[in-house]
Every structure is written in structure tokens, then in C-alpha cells.
C-alpha positions in Angstrom: 284.5 -28.0 227.9 287.5 -26.5 226.1 288.0 -22.9 225.0 289.2 -22.8 221.4 290.0 -19.9 219.2 290.0 -19.6 215.4 292.9 -17.7 213.8 292.9 -15.1 212.2 289.3 -14.1 213.2 290.5 -14.2 216.8 287.2 -15.1 218.4 287.0 -17.5 221.3 284.4 -20.3 221.0 283.3 -22.7 223.8 283.6 -26.3 222.4 280.5 -28.2 223.5 281.8 -31.7 223.3 285.5 -31.3 223.7 286.0 -34.2 221.3 286.7 -34.7 217.6 284.7 -37.4 216.0 286.2 -39.6 213.2 283.9 -42.2 211.6 282.2 -43.7 214.6 285.0 -43.3 217.2 285.8 -40.2 219.3 289.4 -39.2 219.2 291.3 -36.5 221.2 293.7 -35.6 218.3 293.4 -35.5 214.5 296.8 -36.0 212.8 297.9 -35.3 209.2 295.9 -37.4 206.7 292.9 -37.9 208.9 289.5 -36.3 208.4 287.2 -35.3 211.1 284.9 -32.5 212.4 284.4 -30.4 215.5 281.1 -29.6 217.1 281.4 -26.2 218.6 278.9 -23.6 219.9 279.4 -21.0 217.1 276.6 -18.5 217.3 277.3 -16.6 214.1 278.6 -18.4 211.0 280.3 -15.2 209.7 282.7 -15.4 212.7 284.5 -18.3 210.9 285.6 -18.9 207.3 287.1 -21.6 205.2 290.8 -21.9 205.9 290.7 -20.7 209.6 293.3 -22.3 211.8 291.8 -23.6 215.0 294.0 -23.3 218.1 293.9 -23.5 221.9 292.9 -20.0 223.3 295.1 -20.5 226.3 298.1 -21.5 224.2 297.6 -20.1 220.8 299.7 -20.6 217.7 301.8 -17.6 216.6 300.7 -17.9 213.0 298.0 -19.7 210.9 298.7 -22.9 209.1 300.3 -22.1 205.6 298.7 -22.8 202.3 295.3 -21.1 202.4 294.7 -17.7 200.9 291.5 -15.6 201.0 289.8 -15.2 197.6 290.3 -11.7 196.4 287.4 -10.1 194.5 288.4 -8.5 191.2 285.2 -6.8 190.0 283.0 -4.5 192.1 279.4 -3.3 191.5 276.7 -1.8 193.6 273.5 -3.7 194.1 270.4 -1.7 195.0 266.8 -2.8 195.5 264.4 -1.1 193.0 261.9 -0.7 195.9 263.5 1.0 199.0 261.4 -1.2 201.3 263.3 -4.3 200.0 266.6 -3.2 201.6 266.3 -5.5 204.7 265.3 -8.4 202.4 268.4 -7.7 200.2 270.6 -7.6 203.3 269.2 -11.0 204.6 269.6 -12.5 201.1 273.2 -11.4 200.8 274.0 -12.9 204.2 272.5 -16.2 203.2 274.3 -16.2 199.8 277.6 -15.4 201.5 277.3 -18.7 203.4 277.4 -20.7 200.1 279.9 -18.5 198.3 283.1 -17.5 200.2 284.4 -15.6 197.1 281.6 -13.1 197.3 281.9 -10.0 199.5 279.6 -7.0 200.3 279.4 -3.9 202.3 276.7 -1.3 202.8 276.8 1.9 200.6 274.4 4.6 199.8 273.9 6.7 196.7 272.0 10.0 196.4 270.3 8.7 193.2 269.7 5.1 194.2 269.3 5.2 198.0 270.7 2.4 200.2 272.3 -0.6 198.7 275.5 -2.7 198.9 278.9 -2.6 197.2 279.6 -6.2 196.2 282.9 -7.8 195.2 282.9 -10.6 192.6 285.5 -12.8 190.9 284.5 -11.5 187.5 281.7 -10.4 185.3 280.1 -13.9 185.0 280.2 -14.3 188.8 278.5 -10.9 189.1 275.7 -12.0 186.7 275.2 -15.3 188.5 274.9 -13.7 191.9 272.5 -11.1 190.7 270.4 -13.8 189.0 270.4 -15.9 192.1 269.3 -13.0 194.3 266.4 -12.2 191.9 265.2 -15.8 191.5 265.8 -17.4 194.9 264.8 -14.4 197.0 262.3 -12.8 194.6 264.1 -9.4 194.6 264.0 -6.8 192.0 267.6 -5.4 191.7 269.5 -2.7 190.0 273.2 -3.0 189.6 275.7 -0.2 188.8 278.4 -0.5 186.2 281.2 -2.8 187.2 284.5 -1.3 188.4 287.9 -2.5 189.5 290.4 -1.3 192.2 293.3 0.7 191.0 296.7 0.6 192.7 298.3 4.0 192.3 302.0 4.4 193.2 302.9 8.1 193.7 306.3 9.7 193.2 307.0 9.7 196.9 306.6 5.9 196.9 303.4 5.8 198.8 300.6 3.5 197.4 296.9 4.3 197.4 294.0 2.2 196.3 291.0 3.7 194.6 287.9 2.1 193.2 287.0 4.8 190.7 289.1 7.3 188.7 286.9 10.0 190.1 288.4 9.3 193.5 291.9 10.2 192.3 293.4 12.7 194.9 292.3 16.2 194.2 295.9 17.6 193.7 296.3 15.2 190.7 293.0 16.2 189.1 293.9 19.9 189.1 297.2 19.3 187.2 297.5 19.1 183.4 297.5 15.7 181.8 301.2 15.9 181.1 302.1 16.8 184.7 299.7 14.2 186.0 301.4 11.4 184.1 304.8 12.6 185.5 303.5 12.6 189.1 302.0 9.1 189.0 304.5 6.4 188.5 302.0 3.7 187.7 298.4 2.8 188.0 297.4 -0.8 187.5 294.4 -3.0 188.0 294.9 -5.5 190.8 
């Protein structure tokens, strides 16, 4: 048994076979250009993701292998079940969907008007529509989604940067100023 760790998640996993299997032969090491797989006792699939660097937990690497970047959602929308008793079903459906779609992200949120739901991140509007359609068809859910939004990067005059997902969340001291003064106090605001 070997103790391995996946970077950057940082979780230690007990490797059950301590071998890497290539074709029909077991090998101790996989070198550049070879393809193989590792059998490990991972209990929760969300503990790992595509692009993780696997390293020895006792002698870890200082940084992950270069070349892989996480997919960054660009459009955000809230997904709410039309029936409040479907919240647990929606949560399970989102977990299952996330296994097949690494570009999709979600986190719980609540609304006074809509109740409990999830704020979901998508690559774009088409991706949002496809995910919603899959949830409704494959998991037999009735969903309501909020208007799509983007994240705004606001650079203030003191050089500090804040990220907001709604113009309504602009800091209060900017809201109170007149429009002319507000433009002068914010250097830039752009969609990222």
C-alpha cells in the first residue's frame, strides 16, 4: 500500500494496488508518452478533478504539472425547483451532472421569493440551456432559472479590486454618489 496525494486538492488517498497497469502488464512507473491508469480507494469523486497532479504524500512536489487550467464559468444563473420538496433531488442531480461536466459549477443559495436553490456557473448561454434541459429531462425536475448574470471586476481608485456578480452589489458608498462622481471614483469595471 502506498499513500498518494493529489495536488492541488491536497487530499491523501490510500492506493489499493500500489501498481500502475499498462495494457496487460503491471509497471511501477509511467513515463512521458505512455498511457495508464491508477486504481485508488477514492471515496468521493468530487475530491479529484481533471488535471490534478498525483504525487507521493511523503515526498510531495512543490507545484503541479504545468499546462492544465481550470475551466472558468462566464455566465451565472440561479436554478430553483418549482416545488420546494424537490430541493434534495435537485442537489443529487447537480452532483451527478458535475461528474460528466467539469466546466459546470454550483453552490447553494437562497432567495426570499424563490426559496432554496443553487447558483450555477456556465460557459455561456447555450451551456446554461443545455444543463437546464438535461436536469429537467434526465432527472424529471421542474426548474425555474433566474436571469443570467456575469461577474464584474471593479478596480477602485485606491487600486484595490473587488468582484461583484450584480450591479446591485456595488459598495454602498458608490451607490450614494452622483453618477458623475461615481464614474470618477471607479477606474474600470469590466466583465471577466
